[in-house]
N, C-alpha and C positions, 0 to 999 in steps of 0.2 A: 504493500500500500504506500509506504514511504517513497519507494523508488518510482512508482507511478506518478505521485504528486510532484516529485522533483523533475521528472521528465516533462510533465505538462507545463511547469513553471519555466523550464529552460526554453521550451518551444515558444511559449507566450512572450518571454522577455526578448528572445532573438528576433521575433517578428516585430515587436514594438520598437526595438533598437534600430532595425533596418528601415522602419517607417513604411512598411508594406501594408497597403490597404486597398479596398475596393468599395466605392460608394456610388449610390444612385441619386441623381438630382433631376426630377421631372420639372418642366417649366410651368405645369399647372396640374391640379388634381381633380378638376371638374370640367367635363366637356359635354357638348351635345352629341347625339348619336352621329357617327361618321366623321366628327372632327378629329384633329390630330394632336398628339402630345409629343414633345421633343424631350427625350431622356438622355442626360449626360451620364455616361459610365466613366468614372474617374478612377484610374489605377495609378497608385503611387508605389514605387519600388526603387531598389538600388539601381544606379545608372547602368550597371553591367548585367542586370537581370534579363532573362529571356521571358518575354510576356506574350501570352496568347489571350486575345480579347474574346468576350462572350459571342456565341453564335446566335444571331437574332431570330433564326427560325425555331429556337427552342424556348422562346418566352412563354411563360405560363400565366394564367390559364389560357386555353385555346380560344376563349372569347376575345382575347387581346391579339391583334394582328400586327405583325411588323410590316411597315410600309417601305421604309428606306433606311439604309445605313450610310451615314455621311462620312466624309474624310476626317480622320482624327487630327486633333491638335496636340502637339508634343512640346513639352518644355522641360528644361533641366535647370537645377539649382542646387545650392549647397546649404545644408542644414546641420549645424553643429559639427562641421568637419566631414559630413557624409555627402557624397555626390548622389543626388536623387534624380529620378525621371518621373514626370507626370504625364500620362496619356489621357486625353479627354476625348472619348469616342461618343458621338451623338447618334442616337437611334430615333426614328420617327415611328410611333405606334398609333393605332386607332382601334375602335370597337364599334360594332353595330348591335350590341346587346346592352340594354339598359340595366342599371343596377350598380352596386358598389363592388369593384373588383380589386382583389389583392394581387398585385403584379410582382411576379418573381422572375428575375433575369437569370440565365444560366451562369455558371461559375466562370471566372477568369483564372488563368493559370500563370503563376509566377515561379519560374524555375521548376516547372512541373508540379508545383504544389497548388491545390485547389483553394480559391478564395471566393466566397459567396457574399454578396452585399445583402443588406437588410431589404426586404420588400417594401413597396409603397402602395398606397391606395389611389384608385382613380374612380370617380363617380361619373357614370354615363347617364345623362338624362335625355328623355324623349323630346322631340320637337312638337310643340303644341300646334295643332292645325285647326283653324276655324272653318269647318266645312260649309257653314252658312254664309260666310263672308264673300263679297263679290271680288273678282279678280281686279287688281289694280296695276297700272303701269308702274314700272320701276321708277321712272322719272316723268313728271308732267311734260306734255308736249308743248313746245314753244312755237308760236305762229309768227311768221314774218311776212309783212305785206309785199306783194309782187310789184316790181316797177313796170312802167309802161313798156319798156323794151323787152322785159322778160315775158310779159303777157303776149306781145306781138310774136316773139319767137316761138312761144308755146303753141299759139294758134296756127302758125305756119307749119310747125312740126306735125300737128295732128291732121292738117289738111293734106300734107304730103303722104302721111301714113295711110289715110283713107283712100286717096287716089291710087296709091300703090296696091292696096288690097283689092280695089275694084278692078284694076287692070289684070292682076293675077287671076282673079275669079273669072274674068271674061275670057282670058286665054285658055284656062282649064275647061270652061264650058264649051269653047269652040273646038278644042282638040278631042275631048272625050265624049261630048254630047250630053245633053240633059238626062237622057235615059240611063246612061252608064253611071253617071254620078249618083242618081237615085238608087240604082242597083247596088252600088258600092256601100251605100249607107245601111242597106238591109243585111247586115252581117249577123248570122245566127250565133248567139252566145253559147260557148261551151258550158256543159253542166259544171256547176261549182262544186269542187271537192271539199268535204267537211274539214274544218280547221284542225280537228284532232287527228284525222288521218294524215294530213300533211305533216303535222308536228311529229307524230310517232314514226312516220317513215324517215324523217330527217334525223330523229334521235337514233333509230336503228342503224342508219348509215354512219353516224358519228361513232357509235359504239364499235362498229366493225373496223373503223379506221385505225391506223397505227400512229396517230399523232402523239399520244401519251408515251408509247414505247420509244419514239424518236425524240422525246423531250420537247416537243412543240406545244407546250402548255398554253401559250398565248393564243395560238391559232385555234386550239381546241375550245378554249373558253369564249373566244369571239364567236365561233359557230354556235356554241351552246346558248350564249346570251341572245343571239339573233333568233334562234328557234323559239325561245321563251317569249321574246318581245313580239315576234310575228304571230304567235299563237294568241297572245293577249289582245293583239290588234284585231285579228280575224274573229276571235270568239266573243270578245266583249266590246269591240269597237272603241278600244283605248288606243290613243296615238303613241303606242309604246316604242316604236322604232325611232321616233324623233324625241323621246323624252328621257330624262335622267331617271336613275333608280328611285330617287326621292320623289319625283313627280309621279312615277308609276305607283309608289306606295300611297300617295294621296288619292290617285284615281281609283285604287282598289277598295278604298273605304266605301265607295258607292256600289260595289259589286257584291251580290249575294253569294259569297263563297265562305267555306269554313275558315275560321280565324287561323287555325294551325296551318292550313294549306297556304294561306296568304303569307304567313310569317316565313314558311320554308322557301317559297318561291322568291321572296325578297332577299332572303339570306343567300340563296343561290346566285341571284343577280349581283349581289354585293361582292361575293367571292370572285366572280368573273370580272367585275369592275377593277378590283385590286390587281388581278393578273394582267388585264389589258392596259390600265393607265399607270399603275404604280410599279409595274414590272416585278411583282411579287411571285416567287416560285411557290405554288400551292402544295400543301401536304397531300399525299394520296387520299387521305380520308376526306379532305375538303373537296377535291375533285369528284370523288365518289358520291359525296353528299349532294353536290350541285346537280350531278347527272340524275341521281335517283329522285331528288326533289322535283326537278323539271318533269320527269316522266310521270311521277305520281300525280302532279298537279293536272297534267293533260288528261290522264286516265280518269281522275275523279271528277273533272269538270266538263267532260266532253258532252256535246249536245247531240242527243240521239235523234235521228230522223223519225218523224211521225209516220206510222204506217198508212199507206195510201188506201183510200176507200175503194172498194170493188165497184166497178162500173155496173150499172143496172142492165 
């Protein structure tokens, strides 16, 4: 027992004398969902030490996502006759899950010895959306009166455009004939394929691809996100292809779909956003979740065709 205590004290004193430490300094402890936190991981050690910084992909819990690892700042100084080095490595993290999260960073290694910093807390709050409020412009429009010269040029411009359109129409009518033009307008529309069949066919094709095996995660998630957005647009008439994930979240509030299905499809879109825009390499479990969530959402919300009535 005595020898164990002496060994512990010797290790503790040697570490303290060398001034070796690892600390975490987040720039804020409260964010709205999807906002980012910059965390400074500060490692102090002897100037000759071999240092390995934490791996951002191993941050816990999984509800916390690493967005970016910035270039480190390194400084050297002398403290009581000891030459020390300080490395300030910044990591950008975010979360799409509300609540209070205790954030643990993986250990840093100094001369192959493991050093773990104390965790910190981040509170993620939801964005309040007033669904009854009217949409407003970001900035009020400013009106400027036209000058006489501008009005004259505008009138001349529209006259020229109108004359050009009439001339083109006359030439087409002359070359093709009135009957052929009318016939061309009577194009029979092809039967519309149900939205869920298009989506499931695209998902099956994506599952059979070798994008994940080849490490093409960004291309895989771009295609998966497009499938989800196109299905939402075709099935619920939501302008999902032109909207951000946050805008889609707001639009889904008006759709009669199970809350758990909504949460999972938004989570899947958020994972794809991080891969597409933040260049994050997703964990296999995250890719698998996004694929399954998209497929389940389509299968659970598909619109069945009504059986046709028998003709009399």
